C-alpha positions in Angstrom: 0.0 0.0 0.0 1.3 3.5 -0.9 2.1 5.9 1.9 -1.1 7.4 3.1 -1.0 11.2 3.6 -2.6 12.6 6.7 -4.2 16.0 6.6 -3.7 19.1 8.7 -5.2 22.5 8.7 -2.1 23.8 7.0 -2.2 21.3 4.3 -5.9 21.9 3.6 -5.4 25.7 3.6 -2.5 25.3 1.2 -4.6 23.2 -1.2 -7.5 25.7 -1.1 -5.0 28.5 -1.7 -3.3 26.8 -4.6 -3.4 23.1 -5.6 -0.1 23.3 -7.4 1.6 24.8 -4.3 0.1 21.8 -2.3 1.6 19.4 -4.8 5.0 21.1 -4.7 5.1 21.3 -0.9 3.5 18.0 0.2 3.9 15.6 -2.6 7.1 16.7 -4.4 8.5 17.9 -1.0 10.0 21.1 -2.5 10.8 23.5 0.3 10.2 27.2 0.2 12.8 29.7 1.3 11.6 31.5 4.4 10.8 35.2 4.0 11.2 37.8 6.8 7.6 37.4 7.9 8.0 33.6 8.3 11.2 34.1 10.2 9.5 36.6 12.5 6.6 34.3 13.1 8.9 31.4 13.9 10.9 33.5 16.4 7.7 34.8 18.2 6.3 31.3 18.2 9.5 29.8 19.8 9.4 32.5 22.5 5.7 31.8 23.2 6.6 28.1 23.5 9.4 28.9 25.9 7.1 31.1 28.0 4.4 28.4 28.2 7.0 25.8 29.3 8.4 28.1 31.9 4.9 28.7 33.3 4.0 25.0 33.3 7.1 24.5 35.4 5.7 26.8 38.0 7.6 30.0 37.3 5.8 33.3 38.0 4.6 35.3 35.0 6.5 38.4 36.0 9.7 36.5 36.4 9.3 34.7 33.1 8.8 37.9 31.2 11.5 39.9 33.0 14.0 37.1 32.2 13.2 36.9 28.5 16.0 37.6 26.0 14.7 38.9 22.7 15.4 41.5 20.0 13.7 44.8 20.6 11.9 44.5 17.2 9.7 41.9 19.0 8.6 44.2 21.8 5.0 44.5 20.5 4.7 40.8 20.1 6.1 40.1 23.5 3.6 42.5 25.1 0.8 40.7 23.3 2.0 37.4 24.6 2.3 38.9 28.1 -1.3 40.1 27.9 -2.4 36.7 26.7 -0.7 34.7 29.4 -1.8 37.2 32.1 -5.4 36.8 30.9 -5.1 33.0 31.1 -4.1 33.1 34.8 -6.3 36.0 35.8 -9.4 34.1 34.5 -8.5 31.1 36.6 -7.1 29.0 33.8 -3.9 27.1 33.7 -1.7 25.8 30.9 -2.4 22.1 30.3 0.1 21.5 27.5 2.1 23.2 24.9 3.2 22.1 21.4 1.2 19.0 21.5 1.0 16.7 18.5 -2.6 15.4 18.1 -4.0 12.8 15.7 -7.6 12.2 14.8 -7.5 8.8 13.2 -11.2 8.9 12.3 -10.8 11.9 10.0 -7.1 11.2 9.2 -6.2 14.7 10.4 -3.3 15.7 12.5 -1.5 18.8 13.7 0.5 20.5 16.4 -1.5 22.4 18.9 0.3 25.5 20.2 -1.2 25.6 23.6 -4.0 23.9 25.5 -5.6 25.7 28.4 -7.6 24.0 31.2 -10.3 26.1 32.9 -11.7 25.6 36.4 -14.3 23.1 35.2 -11.5 20.9 33.8 -12.5 21.8 30.2 -9.7 22.1 27.6 -9.5 25.0 25.2 -7.1 24.8 22.3 -5.3 28.0 20.9 -3.1 28.8 18.0 -0.7 31.7 18.5 -1.1 32.8 14.9 -4.7 33.6 15.5 -4.4 35.8 18.6 -6.4 38.9 18.1 -8.6 41.1 20.2 -11.4 38.9 19.0 -9.7 35.9 20.7 -9.4 37.9 23.9 -13.1 38.7 23.8 -13.8 35.0 23.1 -11.8 34.0 26.1 -13.7 36.4 28.3 -17.0 35.3 26.9 -16.2 31.6 27.6 -15.0 32.5 31.1 -18.2 34.5 31.8 -20.5 31.8 30.4 -19.1 29.1 32.7 -19.3 31.1 35.9 
């Protein structure tokens, strides 16, 4: 039997954007050179992962952020992450896991989840750092208010 491809959100979005791009990237395995935006996203994502791990190890938010080493060009992104992580803890949530690889064998889908938050009702909420916007913060607050 030929290798069976699993799907992820990224693969599906790439196919929708351009089927030829999908073929080049996932079938022919031709890699794309990273541009400055991709590099910036990778750097911010790595810092977010580092923050999540530090917090899961029991370190205080203020200590984690005061000890971060980053280029000043990332200041706005770091402040956004700081607000996000402060919102998590101020709403009574905790970090359940970070950078978790999940597989749904039923749908043949897989992906890496950036961060999973557990609320006080032991419910899990999955977040993707790329999608953090003020709408996400409003959504977090709405969820928190609806379960109280």
